[in-house]
Every structure is written in C-alpha cells, then in structure tokens.
Steps between C-alpha positions, in 0.01 A plus 500: 500500500879444487692535182567127497140419539422739205755310284327174587166644403658582160550128457136422585379777262736410213408129507129569534503772230666266251225241540222760496617674186557189293143381599366841378687457179345163455161672483565833322788439257361452141597193296661343803418143620604439867452126453766486224706816526778561750485788757789667321315508171256756650787758459482462118287722280193708591473563872835333563611797715292370789698178533825676436431741789391198707832331449703805586299626795449160656866415451621821660278451801616139548866614463438765768365232735817294464689751705278426803486129432882490517485658835210301650523160330851448382742646252466233225124509504520874457747471217277248320181713547701800367580294189124410466408866499785618274424231246129583509571874439737423216241268341287819466778699343567229246174395345422139424465338164180309419508144621596296309693698236737421218629853480651584844599855562794621719262646760291181500814296571604735783146474636526119510841507672402746777166334543675160548744658754201645692319167513807307600576747775147462636524121505843525674353744758228252591761250602732746678220662700347161594762482777427842642307482836387164364161360606392169347233687306729776369771249394258285317325786339828649370623167370172424328509840328863451400415165346168596341623810317742313266261214451215727389737690277613177335135406437442843353775466243356171381131597502503771238120529474463557878838657565338816639308310772810316614719809498249700703482211752883520532480877548224486765680225694826694506368857558272372780801349674679831467203674673504245783878540541468875530208478750691244705810731502281790617376297791858396589623860470220625725575235760871596496420865537268428792766295676743781451260751646435283810876460553537873489222544752668263746849649476365847541380424855729675755712269725303400810173612357219251438371484139152629444234236473 
C-alpha cells in the first residue's frame, strides 16, 4: 500500500467512524434522545468523552486524507476536505451547548462556528469535485448531496422536536459522500500508478530488442 493510498483510507475510516460512533451513542448514552437531540449534544455530560474523541479522531483522519485528495483529485477539493476535518476536530475540542439554549458559553459558540465552517466546506467540496473525472452518475450524485445537505439542515433547525433525525440524515449524506470520494480517488490513484509502471517497463526495453509478451 502506497502512502497516498493509506491517507485515502484515513478518509474512509474517519467518515465511517464518525457515523458508527454517533449511532452507538444513540443507544448507550443515558438521558439522550436521538430523535430530538443533536449529534454534538452527545459530548455533554456523562459519557460525553466518547463523542468528543469521535469528533477529534474522525476530524484528524479526514484532515490527513485531504493531502492525498489534493494530489489525486484537485487542490481545492483537498483544501475543502481539510477544512471539513479541521472543523470536525475543533468541534470536539470546544464542546457544544445544549440545543436550544438561552445561556450560550464561549466554547459552545466556537463549536457552532467551526461546525458551520466544516459543513459549508463539505457542501463546497461536493460541487468542486463534481467536475473531477466526471461521469453523469458522479456529477449528479455530488450535486444532489451538495443541495440535500443544506436543505436537510434547514429542516432540522425548524423541526425542533425531530431535529436529531434531520441532523443525522445530513451527516450520513455528507460523510457517505466523503467515503465515496476517497474510494474513487483510490481507484484513480491505482490506475495512475499502473500506467506509470507500464511506461517504465516499455522504456526499459533495450534498443532493438522486442518487448516480452
């Protein structure tokens, strides 16, 4: 496995881990309602360390993958994915306030800012990456995700009794797209490395000698 491929696997692992851990929290965290409560609220109170670690580890893994995405996909997609990961990690450092709250804390406000930056960067990445090695299916999928994420978020902010469901839907849509992007980049990277290897084989044949079949 090349170093670049390993970085892309970090993106797959980080995105998948984030979904897995918040689903586990939905089941095991006491006094927590996944229908009503936001994912970030799992970081508050008893057992909150699990979601805090989830934010930080998943964010760092996604940030690591952005280096390879910059090389394989394009620079701006890599920059945006890096912002996704960095914002996610910082959202773990600065714990959320309860939603809604009339007594916002400084760390809760920072959490909201970095979380918003992360979400906006992911939406932007969908539209930028839609043009990379574009097939009709990939282009449509990326655009649909880029449109669906803000729409489900808007619904979540207005549907306070079911906010948790809509926010989780937003997260699953976005992180699944990140997984597909990383897997697609792995395939493109492997194809590029294979083409390079074949070119080396051809140029290494001595002048006048027939290449081996």
